[in-house]
N, C-alpha and C positions, 0 to 999 in steps of 0.2 A: 309669549314664547313658552313652550312646554319644557318644564324642568326635567333634565335627564336624571333618572333615579340612580342612586348609588347602589352597588351590588349588595351592600349590607342590608338594604331595605327588603330584599327578597329572601332573607334567611328565615328558615323555619327554626324557631328557638329550641324546640325539643330535639331536633336532629343535631343542632349545634351543641346542645348539652351532652348528647350521647357521644359526640366526637370528643368533647372535653374529657369525658370519662376515659375513653380509649387512650388519649394522649397523656393521662396520668401515669400510665405504666411505662417502665423503662428497664434497662439492663440492671440498674442498681436497685430497682424495686419492682420485682416481678409479681408480687402479690400485695393487694391493698384491701383493707377492711372498709366496710360501709361508712363507719364514723369518720375515718380519715378522708374519704371522698366527699362527705358532707362538708367537712371543714375546708377542704381545698376549693371546692366548687362554689361554696356560698349558697347552696340550695338546701331546702329542707329534706329531712330524712325520707319522707314519703315520695317526693319527686325522684330522689336518687334510687330508691328501691324499685320504683316503676321502670325507670330507665334500665337498671341492671337486669330486671326480669325480662325486659324486651330483648336486650343484648344477649342474655343467656339463652333465651328461646331460639334466637337466630344463630347461635353458635359463636358469637364474637367474644363472649367471656364465659368462664367456667367458675363455679363456686366450689371451694374446697369443703369436703364433708368433715374434715378434721378441724380446720381453723375457722371456717366460716368466711374466710377472705375470698377475694376474686382474683383470677388470673386471665390473661388473654386466651381466647379459645381457638379451636382448630380453624375456624373460618378466616381469622386474621392471617394465619400461616398460609392457607390456600390462596388468598388474594396476593400475599407477598410473593408466592411462587409464580403466579401469573405475571406479575410485574418483573420479577427477576428473569423469567424466560423471555419476556419481550425485550428486555435490555440485552440479553445474551444473543438473541437473533440479530438485532441491529449491529452489535459489535462484530459478530462473526460473518454477517452478510456482506459488509463493505469490501473486504478483500476478495470475496467471491465475485461480486459485481465488477470489481476492477479486473479480475481475471478474464471475465467475459469480454470486456472492452479491449483488453490487450490481445485477445485472440481474433476478434472480428471487427473491432472498432465500430460497434453499433451500441445504441443505448440499452442498458439493462435495468430492469425494475425488480423490486421486492414488494410483494403485496400479500394481503390475507383476506379471508372472507369474514365479513361482519354483517350479520343479519342476512338480508337479501341482496347485499351489494359486495363487490370485491373492491377493496380500497388499496390504492398504491401508496406505499409508505416511504420508500426511498429509491434513489436512482443513481446511476453512474452514466454520465453523458458521453456520447461519441464526440470526436473532434471534427467530424465532417460538418461542413457548413449547412448542408441540407439534412434536416432531421425531423422526427415527429415531435409535436409539441409536448413538453413535459407533462406527465400525468400525475406527478407526486401530489398527494392531497385530494386527488379526484376519486370518484367512486363510479362504478359501472355495474350493470347487471352481468352476472358471471357467465350466462349462456352465450354471450356475444364476444367474450374475450378469451384469449389463449390462457392467460393466467387463471382466470376464473374456472374455465373448463378443466384445467390441470388439477385444481384443488377439488372440484366437485367429483371428478372421476374416481378419486380415492377416498371418498366419504361414503357413508351409508346412503343407499338410494332414497331412504326416507327424507333425507335432507333436501334432495331435489324436489320431492313432492311437497315439502313444507314451504320451500321458496316459491315454487310454481304450482299452486293448487289447481290452476286451470290448464287445459290442454294447449290453448293458444298462448304463445309467448310474445313479449314486446318486440317489435321489429324496428331496427334502426337504419339498415341499408337493405338493398335487394339480396345481399348475401347472408343476412342474419338467419340463424336457425329459427324456424317459425312455430314448431310444435314441441311439446314435451317428449313425445315419442321419438322424434328425430334427435332431440338432445340426448336421450338415453342411449340411442344407437351410437351417437358420436362419442359419448363418454366411454362406452365399451371399447371403441376403437382407440381412444386415448390410453386406456389401461393396457391395451395390447401392445402399442408401440412405445409407450412411456412418456409421450409428450403431446401437447395440444396445439392446434393451429387456429389462426384467425386471419383469414384473407378478406380484409375490408368488411368485416362483420359488424364492427362498432363504428368505425370511421372510414369514409371513402378515402383511399389513398394511403392507408396505413395497414401493414401486415405485421403479424407477430407469431412467435413460437413460445409456448409456455411449458414449464415443468413443475411438478410438486416438490415440496420440501417436507421431510419427515423429522420427528425428534426422537428422543430416547424411548418414548412410549410406542414407537413405530406408527404413530398416527400422523396424518398430514396436518401441518400447522401453518403453512404459508405456500407461496408460489413465486417463481422467478419467470420473467419473460424478457425476450429480446424483441424490440420494436423498431420499425423504420419505414421509410417510404417504399411504395410498391416498385419504384424504379430500381431499387437495390435488393428488394426482397422477393425475387422470383421464387416459384415453388421449388425449382431445382436447387437454388442456393439455400433456401430454408431447410429443406430436407437433408441435403448432403453436407452442408457446412455448419449452419447455425444450430440445427437440432442436436448434433453431437456435442457442440460446445455447451448448449443448455443442459444436456443430460449430465455432462461432467460437472457443471456448476451445481446441479441438484445433488449429485453424489457428494461433492465437497462440503456443501453447507449441511446436508443431512447428517453426514458423519461427524461434522464439527458439533452438532447438537446431540450426538450420542446414538444415532440411529442404529449403526452396526452392532454396537454393544447391547443396546436394548433388544435388537432382533435375536442375538445369540442367547441372551437371558430368557427371552420368551420361548425360544425353541427348546432350551434345556428344561424349563418348567413344564412345557408341554410333554416332553419325553418322560418326566417323572410322574405325570398324572395317569 
């Protein structure tokens, strides 16, 4: 019988030591000298100096020119901001997804773009017995989903070229967009109307409408979609009832993330330039 290896056996010691250095900093001790780190970590001075040099080069620590001690660098703050924003989106998205369900009693999703896939992060389910299979935790290619197209439409076109270097696109159903040229035309239409559509492009029997979510930087950071079976998601209902609900949800979550304030600040800065 093959022994299952403990996770600790996969550790890279130098990386673990670098993490130990970062964890030495606290609110009570914002700056630490190299001798103190040597004492705490039980490593020799040369090892600690090399680790600190690497962390300093990557921006995770900064060396004081006055004291010679080390502080946490800007990169730690940037990563913390990413984590904080992610928590903020989850917290503020839940009531918005609940709003969607209260308005149309269909399943609503929050997702974002990660690499070449759109990932579904959370949902609020319909109470109706017939529903689409939950997508939370699943990932799909963005060109075939309403949520993915809603995000791509408001990103730089270079992102599309990076995700899809070839003209031919992966096809999942007979309704899937098949070429990058067709995708770019569709994304232009999405920007024009403000929402994206998916009529059985990823899964046969499932239709969706998707909208972008913007934050205080006025950049798209996520997407919201409403999904359900084709029997309830006729084109007429999607465009006349569900799309307006989705657009209102987009407005609510974007504003909760500071979009309107960020937009006004950006406009004022532009006027001053």
